C-alpha positions as CSV (number, residue, x, y, z in Angstrom):
1,M,100.0,122.4,161.6
2,A,100.8,125.2,163.5
3,P,103.0,126.6,165.6
4,C,102.0,126.3,169.4
5,P,101.2,129.6,170.8
6,D,102.2,128.6,174.4
7,K,105.6,126.9,173.5
8,P,107.5,129.0,171.2
9,G,109.6,126.9,168.8
10,T,107.1,124.4,169.1
11,F,104.4,122.8,166.9
12,R,101.0,121.4,166.9
13,W,98.7,119.3,164.5
14,Q,94.8,119.5,164.9
15,I,92.4,117.0,162.4
16,Q,88.5,118.7,161.5
17,L,86.4,115.3,161.7
18,E,83.6,115.0,159.3
19,D,81.1,115.6,162.3
20,G,82.8,119.2,162.5
21,S,84.6,118.1,166.1
22,V,88.3,118.6,166.3
23,V,91.0,116.4,167.6
24,R,94.0,118.2,168.5
25,A,97.6,117.0,169.2
26,P,98.1,116.0,173.2
27,Y,101.4,117.1,172.7
28,A,104.2,119.8,171.4
29,F,106.1,118.6,168.7
30,A,110.2,120.1,168.4
31,T,109.9,120.4,164.7
32,R,107.0,121.1,162.3
33,G,108.0,117.1,160.5
34,G,107.6,115.8,163.9
35,A,104.8,116.9,164.1
36,E,103.2,115.7,160.4
37,L,104.4,112.6,161.1
38,S,102.5,112.5,164.3
39,A,99.2,113.8,162.6
40,D,99.7,110.9,159.8
41,L,99.3,108.5,162.3
42,W,96.9,109.8,164.1
43,M,94.7,110.2,160.9
44,K,95.5,106.5,159.8
45,Q,94.3,105.3,163.3
46,L,91.1,107.6,163.3
47,R,90.2,106.2,159.8
48,A,90.8,102.7,160.8
49,T,88.4,102.8,163.8
50,A,86.0,104.9,161.6
């Protein structure tokens, strides 16, 4: 989770996959909690398709 540099006051997540590639949030979130929730859902989806 990190502050979004191009949209101050918002947050984005990034997930590093086992192969070294990185998936980044397609959207900026108004709260850190919102970004964390989104990241958790993406991680569940990525695990389900692995």
